[in-house]
Every structure is written in C-alpha cells, then in structure tokens.
Backbone as a ProteinNet text record, in pm:
[ID]
protein_1_A
[PRIMARY]
MEYEAIKKWVQGFGLIFIISSIIELINTILLLNTQVKFKGKTYTMQELFFSSGRLPPTTPYIFVFLVCSICCFLIFGFLLIKIVSKDIDFRLMAKYILVLGVLTLLFSYIKLGYITYIERGKMCLNGEKITFHYFVWKYNTSVIGPYSLLILWTFYTATVCAYLIIGLVMSGGALSWLIELTKQQSKD
[TERTIARY]
4467	4566.4	4595.6	4487.9	4503.3	4564.1	4522.3	4571.9	4722.6	4770.5	4914.2	4994.3	4938	5007.8	5020.7	4916.7	4920.4	5021.9	5024	5122.4	5265.2	5291.1	5425.5	5461.5	5365.4	5392.5	5424.4	5347.4	5369.3	5499.8	5531.8	5661.8	5775	5756	5855.1	5871.6	5760.4	5768.5	5844.1	5820.1	5893	6042.7	6078.8	6221.1	6280.9	6202.9	6251.2	6277.5	6188	6209	6336.7	6356.7	6474.1	6603	6607.7	6729.7	6760.5	6659.1	6685.3	6721.7	6666.9	6704.1	6849	6891.8	7031.3	7124.2	7086.3	7167.3	7168.3	7054.7	7048.5	7137	7142.8	7230.7	7377.4	7413	7549.5	7574.5	7475.8	7484	7506	7440.5	7455.9	7597.6	7653	7791.2	7887.3	7867	7952.2	7934.9	7811.7	7785.4	7852.3	7841	7899.9	8051.8	8113.1	8258.7	8313	8225.7	8268.9	8336.9	8451.2	8523.5	8491.3	8465.9	8432.9	8534.1	8584.7	8684.4	8624.7	8627.1	8588	8665.9	8701.2	8778.7	8907.4	8971.3	9099.8	9093.6	8975.1	8962.2	8888.5	8926.1	8860	8776.8	8651.1	8557.6	8498.4	8464.8	8380.9	8236.2	8147.2	8005.6	7957.5	8017.7	7982.7	8013.3	8127.2	8162.4	8064.8	8026.2	7932.1	7795.8	7749.1	7618.1	7616.5	7719.7	7710.3	7795.7	7903.9	7989.4	8040.1	8011.8	8071.9	7995.7	7867.1	7786.8	7750.3	7778.7	7749	7605.4	7541.3	7402.7	7311.6	7180.5	7088.5	7099.8	7074.4	7093.3	7002.3	6891.9	6802.6	6840.4	6931.1	6967.7	7023.4	7111.7	7158.7	7045.3	6946.5	6833.8	6749.2	6726.4	6648.6	6723.2	6855.3	6933.5	6923.9	6925.9	6909.1	6770.5	6666.2	6531.6	6526.7	6601.9	6608.9	6667.8	6774.6	6836	6740.4	6669	6569.8	6457.4	6416.8	6310.9	6360.5	6488.9	6545.8	6536.7	6570.3	6561.9	6417.1	6323.1	6181.6	6133.8	6179.4	6141.9	6204.1	6321.4	6382.1	6293.9	6250.9	6161.3	6027.7	5980	5852.6	5857.8	5972.3	5987.8	5975.7	6040.6	6027.6	5883.4	5817.2	5677.9	5586.5	5608.9	5529.2	5541.4	5664.5	5686.9	5622.5	5632.4	5576.3	5423.9	5361	5214.8	5160.4	5222.7	5171.6	5199.9	5301.6	5334.6	5234.5	5152	5051.1	4930	4865.8	4743.7	4623.8	4566.7	4449.5	4343.6	4225.7	4112.2	4145	4086.9	4114.1	4078.3	3959.8	3916.1	4007.4	4047.6	4137.2	4274.3	4321.7	4449.6	4441	4330	4312.2	4311	4248.1	4245	4385	4458.6	4595.8	4682.7	4672.4	4753.5	4713.1	4583.7	4536.9	4594.8	4588.5	4641.9	4793.6	4863	5008	5047.6	4969.4	4996.4	4977.2	4871.2	4847.9	4957.2	4999.3	5108.7	5239.5	5261.8	5380.8	5378	5262.6	5249.6	5275.3	5216.2	5230.5	5375.7	5439.9	5578.6	5674	5641.9	5726.2	5718.5	5599.3	5586.4	5659.5	5657.1	5730.5	5880.6	5929	6070.9	6108.3	6021.2	6045.7	6050.5	5971	5975.9	6111.1	6168.2	6302	6405.8	6400.1	6496.7	6481.7	6357.7	6332.5	6377.8	6355.1	6397.8	6550	6621.7	6768.2	6814.6	6752.4	6792.8	6768.7	6663.9	6629.7	6699.7	6768.1	6840.2	6955.2	6972.9	7078.6	7210.6	7315.7	7451.3	7526	7612.8	7696.3	7838.4	7879.2	8013.4	8091.4	8166.3	8250.8	8172.4	8061.4	7979.4	7875	7883.5	7789.5	7685.4	7555.2	7448.9	7389.5	7400.9	7343.8	7265	7174.5	7100	7189.2	7154	7230.9	7221.6	7107.2	7089.5	7187.1	7202.4	7297.1	7440.3	7468	7600	7635.6	7539.3	7563	7595.3	7527.6	7553.9	7686.9	7716.8	7835.6	7965.3	7964.4	8086.3	8085	8054.6	8050.1	8191.8	8212	8344.3	8341.2	8456.7	8462.5	8525.5	8443.1	8490.5	8480	8364.2	8340.9	8342	8282.2	8274.4	8276.9	8252.6	8263.6	8156	8042.7	7935.9	7889	7978.5	7940	7859.7	7894.5	7817	7675.2	7661	7528.4	7449	7513.8	7446.1	7409.8	7502.1	7474.7	7355.6	7346.3	7235.3	7105.6	7111.3	6991.3	6931.6	7012.3	6962.3	6849.2	6854.9	6746.6	6614	6615.1	6492.7	6443.5	6535.6	6498	6428.5	6478.9	6414.6	6278.4	6265	6133.6	6033.6	6076.5	5987.9	5945.9	6039.7	6006.6	5907.9	5928.9	5836.8	5697.1	5689	5558.6	5486.3	5559	5497.8	5451.5	5533.9	5494.8	5371.7	5366.9	5249.8	5123.8	5135	5018.9	4972.4	5066.4	5031.1	4967.8	5028.3	4974.5	4835	4818.6	4688	4583	4617.9	4521.9	4484.8	4584.9	4556.7	4473.5	4505.1	4428.9	4285.4	4268	4132.8	4051.3	4113.8	4046.3	4009.8	4102.7	4077.8	3966.8	3965.5	3862.8	3725.2	3717.2	3589.3	3542	3633.1	3598.4	3548.2	3614.8	3570.2	3433.8	3407.1	3278.3	3167	3196.2	3097.3	3067.2	3171.4	3151.9	3071.5	3094.2	3022.4	2877.2	2849	2709.5	2631.2	2698.6	2631.8	2597.3	2681.1	2657.8	2550.1
3705.2	3666.1	3515.8	3436.7	3291.4	3249	3316.1	3285.2	3307.4	3418.6	3448.6	3351.3	3311.3	3214.3	3079.5	3037.4	2909.9	2917.2	3030.3	3046.5	3036.2	3097.4	3090.7	2948.8	2876	2738.1	2651.5	2664.4	2581.3	2620.8	2749.8	2790.8	2734.3	2728.3	2665.6	2517.9	2450.1	2308.6	2293.6	2386.5	2382.9	2401.6	2493.1	2512.9	2388.2	2321.4	2196.9	2092.5	2082.8	1989.7	2022.4	2149	2190.7	2164.1	2207.9	2192	2045.1	1968	1826.4	1749.5	1787.7	1720.3	1749.9	1873.4	1906.9	1830.8	1824.2	1747.4	1599.6	1548.1	1407.3	1380.6	1472.9	1454.5	1454.5	1543	1542.4	1412.3	1367.6	1241.5	1124.5	1127.1	1021.1	1018.2	1135.7	1141.7	1087.1	1125.8	1073.4	922.3	875.7	733	652.3	699.1	624.6	622.6	722	726.3	668.1	617.4	555.6	423	401.3	274.9	179.8	54.9	-49.2	-161.2	-210.1	-316.4	-442.6	-550.8	-679.5	-788.8	-891	-1006.1	-962.7	-857.9	-814	-727.2	-705	-620.9	-492.9	-385.1	-256.7	-224.3	-191.5	-154.8	-18.4	56.6	173.6	127.1	201.1	165	172.5	261.1	271.2	140.5	80.9	-48.3	-156.4	-154.3	-254.9	-241.4	-119	-98.4	-130.4	-87.9	-88.4	-191.2	-240.2	-326.4	-452.2	-472.8	-588.2	-717.2	-708.8	-828.9	-894.1	-827.4	-884	-854.7	-758.2	-724.6	-779.7	-791	-836.2	-748.2	-803.2	-726.2	-604.7	-599.7	-483.8	-369.8	-394.6	-292.8	-164.2	-171.2	-43.7	40.3	-25.9	48.4	112.3	37.6	91.7	208.4	198.4	308.9	432.1	414	527.1	588	503	554.9	632.6	586.7	658	797.1	806.9	937.8	1025.5	965.1	1041.7	1093	1013.1	1059.5	1175	1174	1287.8	1413.9	1402.4	1517.3	1562.2	1466.5	1502.5	1581.1	1543.2	1619.2	1758.8	1772.8	1904.6	1992.1	1938.1	2010.7	2037.8	1939.7	1953.4	2068.6	2088.6	2200.1	2334.6	2346.3	2469.8	2489.8	2380.7	2387	2434.2	2383.8	2427.6	2577.6	2626.3	2769.3	2852.7	2806.7	2883.5	2887.5	2773.8	2770.1	2856	2848.5	2921.9	3070.8	3109.1	3252.1	3329.8	3260.1	3328.8	3363.7	3475.3	3515.2	3453.1	3352.3	3286.4	3274.2	3230.9	3215.6	3119.7	3145.3	3062.5	2915.5	2892.2	2752.8	2681.9	2750.5	2689.7	2662.1	2753	2732.7	2611.4	2598.6	2484.2	2353.3	2354.7	2232.7	2199.2	2300.3	2277.2	2217.2	2274.9	2226	2083.9	2054.1	1918.3	1818.5	1851.9	1762.6	1747.3	1857.4	1850.2	1770.8	1780.1	1700.7	1551.8	1516.7	1375.9	1324.3	1406.6	1365.9	1348.4	1433.4	1417.1	1283	1246.7	1116.2	1002.3	1011	905.1	888.9	999.8	992.5	950.4	987.1	944.9	794.2	738	592.4	520.2	577.1	517	520.5	633	644.8	549.4	534.9	440.3	297.1	268.8	136.9	110.2	210.2	193.9	163.3	239.3	219.5	79.8	38.4	-92.9	-204.1	-187.1	-289.5	-305.9	-194.4	-202.8	-265	-225.4	-279	-428.7	-480.2	-621.7	-708.8	-647.2	-723.4	-802.9	-923.6	-1011.3	-982.2	-969	-950.7	-1082.5	-1108.3	-1227.9	-1185.6	-1216.7	-1183.6	-1312.6	-1352	-1472.1	-1595	-1619.6	-1735.7	-1711.6	-1602.5	-1570.2	-1472.5	-1505.1	-1416.3	-1341.4	-1208.8	-1123.7	-1011.7	-950.1	-837.6	-713.7	-620.4	-496.4	-418.3	-423.7	-354.5	-408.2	-539.8	-599.5	-562.5	-556.2	-515.7	-375.5	-284.2	-146.9	-145.1	-227	-232.8	-300.5	-408.6	-487.8	-424.6	-375.8	-321.9	-170.5	-114.5	29.8	85.4	192.7	253.3	393.1	448.2	582.1	678.4	731.8	832.5	970.1	1000.1	1129.7	1114.6	1010.2	985	835.7	793.6	650.8	565	622.8	544.2	608.3	649.4	729.5	652.6	527.8	453	432.6	400.2	381.9	512.4	623.1	752.7	792.9	772.4	808.8	730.3	602.1	522.5	553.5	573.2	598.6	735.4	827	960.7	955.1	858.7	844.9	816.2	724.3	689.6	806.2	878.5	993.3	1101.9	1128.8	1232.1	1186.2	1057.3	1007.6	1022.6	995.9	1014	1160.5	1251.5	1394.4	1430.8	1376.4	1403.7	1349.2	1231.8	1176.1	1264.6	1316	1405.7	1534.4	1588.9	1710.2	1683.6	1569.6	1534.9	1522.5	1461.8	1450.2	1586.9	1672	1805.2	1888	1883	1961.7	1914.9	1785	1736.9	1750.6	1719.8	1735.1	1879.2	1968.2	2110	2167.7	2127.2	2177.7	2125.6	2000	1945.1	2016.9	2043.2	2117.4	2258.2	2322.4	2457.6	2457	2356.4	2346.1	2323.9	2241.4	2218.7	2346.9	2420.2	2547.1	2648.5	2655.4	2748.1	2708.3	2578.9	2531.5	2565.8	2551.8	2589	2738.1	2819.3	2963.7	3002.8	2934	2966	2924.7	2813	2768.6	2860.3	2925.1	3019.7	3149.3	3185.5	3311.8	3295.2
18319.3	18416.7	18409.7	18412.1	18406.7	18272.8	18167.3	18033.4	18024.5	18079.5	18075.9	18161.2	18273.8	18359.7	18288.9	18222	18149	18035.7	17965.6	17858.2	17911.6	18027.8	18085.9	18127.5	18184.2	18224.2	18103	17997.6	17878.7	17810.1	17809.1	17755.6	17839.4	17970.3	18058.2	18026.3	17998.3	17959	17827.5	17735.2	17608.7	17629.6	17719	17751.2	17816.4	17901.3	17962.2	17853.8	17755.8	17644.9	17568.1	17539.8	17462.3	17539.5	17664.2	17744	17769.7	17807.8	17836.2	17710	17595.3	17469.9	17432.3	17451.6	17423.6	17518.3	17646.3	17741.8	17704.3	17658.6	17616.6	17495.4	17402.5	17286.5	17328.9	17420.7	17475	17550.6	17625.2	17697.6	17601.4	17487.7	17388.6	17333.7	17306.6	17256.9	17362.4	17487.9	17595.4	17611.5	17602.9	17617.3	17507.4	17383.6	17272.1	17277.9	17340.8	17350.2	17480.3	17565	17690.4	17660.6	17721.4	17702.6	17815.9	17776.5	17871.9	17855.4	17966.3	17962.4	18023.6	17946.9	18001.3	17931.2	18008	17959.3	17890	17939.4	17887.4	17763.2	17706.2	17587.1	17623.4	17555.4	17575.8	17452.2	17474.5	17368.4	17400.8	17297.9	17319.9	17307.4	17368.5	17359.3	17214.7	17137.2	16996.2	16924	16953.1	16893.1	16937	17064.2	17112.6	17045.3	17028.8	16968.1	16818.6	16747.2	16602.6	16529.6	16588.3	16506.4	16575	16700.9	16768.1	16743.8	16715	16698.4	16830.8	16940.6	17072.6	17117.4	17056.6	17087.8	16978.8	17005.6	16899.9	16776	16658.1	16534	16519.7	16591.9	16581.1	16676	16768.5	16868	16805.8	16704.8	16646	16587	16526.7	16469.3	16579.3	16685.6	16797.1	16861.6	16871.7	16929	16839	16708.2	16616	16633.5	16651.4	16676.9	16808.2	16907.5	17035.6	17016.2	16938.7	16911.1	16829.3	16734.5	16657.2	16746.7	16846.1	16936.5	17023	17056.7	17130.8	17045.5	16917.6	16826.5	16807.7	16806.2	16793.8	16915.5	17035.2	17154.4	17152.2	17093.7	17078	16988.6	16876.9	16785.3	16852.6	16930.4	17000.7	17101	17165.2	17258.2	17187.3	17070.7	16992.8	16946.6	16909.4	16865.1	16978.6	17098.3	17213.6	17235.2	17233.5	17256.3	17146.2	17022.8	16910	16915.1	16945.1	16949.1	17062.3	17177.8	17294.4	17283.8	17209.2	17199.6	17114.1	17036.5	16955.1	17040.8	17008.6	17079	17007.8	17071.2	17015.9	17124.5	17084.2	17174	17288.1	17405.4	17523	17499.7	17442.8	17420.7	17322.5	17217.1	17119.3	17180.8	17263.6	17331.8	17425.2	17497.2	17586.9	17507.8	17392.3	17308.6	17256.3	17212.7	17167	17277.7	17396.5	17507.9	17545	17539.7	17568.2	17468.1	17340.9	17237.6	17251.9	17276.9	17292.7	17417.5	17524	17643.7	17618.2	17546.5	17513.7	17419.2	17324	17234.8	17312.3	17410.9	17495.6	17566.1	17620	17685.3	17587.2	17469.7	17370	17324.7	17290.5	17244.2	17355.2	17478.7	17591.3	17611.4	17597.8	17609.7	17497.1	17378	17266.4	17294.7	17343.8	17376.7	17489.7	17588	17696.2	17643.4	17541.7	17478.4	17413.3	17348.2	17289	17396.7	17507	17615.1	17674.8	17698	17756.5	17663.7	17533.7	17438	17440.7	17443.7	17447.7	17579.2	17690.1	17820.3	17831.2	17771.5	17783.5	17680.1	17584.7	17483	17543.3	17495.9	17549	17478.3	17559.4	17508.8	17521.8	17426.3	17431.8	17468.5	17590.7	17638	17659.5	17558.2	17565.1	17612.3	17547	17578.2	17685.6	17756.5	17863.9	17810.1	17825.8	17778.8	17896.5	17891.4	17995.6	17928.6	18004	17948	17945.1	17858.3	17849.1	17979.8	18045.2	18173.4	18277.6	18283.4	18377.1	18337.8	18207.2	18159.1	18207.8	18201.1	18246.2	18395	18473.3	18616.9	18648	18577.1	18609.2	18559.5	18436.2	18375.6	18377.4	18492.9	18508.4	18505.8	18432.4	18421.7	18480.8	18504	18561.8	18463.5	18373.9	18279.4	18343.8	18398.3	18460.5	18613	18660.7	18804.5	18828.1	18950.2	18980	18912.4	18877.8	18815.7	18685.4	18601.6	18486.1	18382.4	18352.1	18252.8	18302.4	18428	18486.7	18483.3	18517.1	18515.9	18373.3	18279.2	18140.1	18086	18118.5	18066.2	18140.1	18271	18349.8	18318.6	18266	18232.9	18130.8	18037.6	17939.3	18008.6	18102.6	18174.5	18259.9	18319.9	18403.6	18321.5	18202.4	18120.1	18071	18040.5	17999.3	18113.6	18236.2	18351.9	18364.7	18344.4	18349.6	18238.7	18118.6	18007.7	18036.7	18099	18133.8	18235.2	18332.2	18430.9	18363.5	18274.8	18202.5	18117.7	18050.9	17969.2	18052.1	18170.5	18258.6	18307.8	18346.2	18395	18282.8	18163.6	18051.8	18012.8	17992.5	17947.6	18057.1	18182.2	18291.6	18316.5	18315.3	18333.9	18220.7	18098.1	17983.5	17985.4	18025.1	18033.7	18140.8	18253.7	18360.5	18314	18246	18196.4	18091.7	18005.7	17901.9	17963.8	18067.3	18135.5	18202.8	18265.4	18330	18227.7	18111.5	18006.4	17951.8	17941.8	17893.1	17991.6	18122.5	18224.2	18220.5	18202.7	18196.2	18073.2	17962.4	17839.5	17851.3	17917.1	17930.9	18025.5	18122.8	18212	18139.7	18040.5	17967.1	17868.3
[MASK]
++++++++++++++++++++++++++++++++++++++++++++++++++++++++++++++++++++++++++++++++++++++++++++++++++++++++++++++++++++++++++++++++++++++++++++++++++++++++++++++++++++++++++++++++++++++++++++

C-alpha cells in the first residue's frame, strides 16, 4: 500500500516536471518575442539578449544554458516516471528516490544561479546602467496582460521554487522511508 502511494506521488512529481517544463518553453518563446519600447525605439527581448550589445557579453550564453536546463528538467520528468513505474525492491526504490530528490535540489540551484546571473547583469540604456531585474520592472509591457513581461520573467523563479520544494519532499520522504525500512529489517 505504502509502496504504491509513493510511486503515485513520484509519478505526479514527474508529471509536474513535464508540464511545467513545457509551459516554461512556451513562456520562453513568448518572452523572446515580447516587444519593449524605451527612448523611442522598440526592441524585442530576443534582440536585447542576443544582438543589441546592451547586456553583458556572457548573458546570451547563460540564457541558452537556462533553456537547456528547462529541457533537462523535461527529460528528468520522463526519467522519474520511467524509474518509478518499474517493480523493484523497496529499499532500492527508496535509494533511487533519495538520489533523484537530491539531484532535483542540485539542478534547481544551478538553474536559480542562471536566473540570478541574468537578473543582476547590468544593461546599458543610452548611457544609463541598470540591472536587468530593474529593466523588467521599469519597462513592463502589456502583451498578454498589464504586467506580462514581469510575469513572464518571474515565472522562471516560481518554477525553480516549486522544483526546490519537490526536491525537498522527495529526498526527505525517501530518507524517512529508507530509515523506516532499515529499522524493519533490523527487527527481522
């Protein structure tokens, strides 16, 4: 009973990874095509990231790494579902879930580092140097709603927070389950 419940929870986490990664990829496409107007000129975010020269030279590479990490979480979701769907020993399953939970935490922190690096990068707007985070707040446009650029950018941080919570739940739950299985085995 407990084994089946754990399998369903981990499969649910895998589905969350898959769905949120697909939404993040759609979010990235919307973000790159968002037009921002400042000082009388209109730019797309894609131009700002990749060809305007207004951001630090490493920002396009970090943004590509951010998109690659989104794809890795998509693959990771499929991997979670595949591993948990197999019938294996309880202790081995607990160890797998523990390792996958710790890897989720590690990869989430790496992805959060990419987001933070981009947010803290200085932009040059006609002689004025501001951070990208301040740019998102100041030059907010209304593509989908009144705060769409802000929502599109903040969505990355929100999903990382969800991944961190999932990683904590998976690794903590698996560790608890592993300790319980070890106690039961020592009694037998």
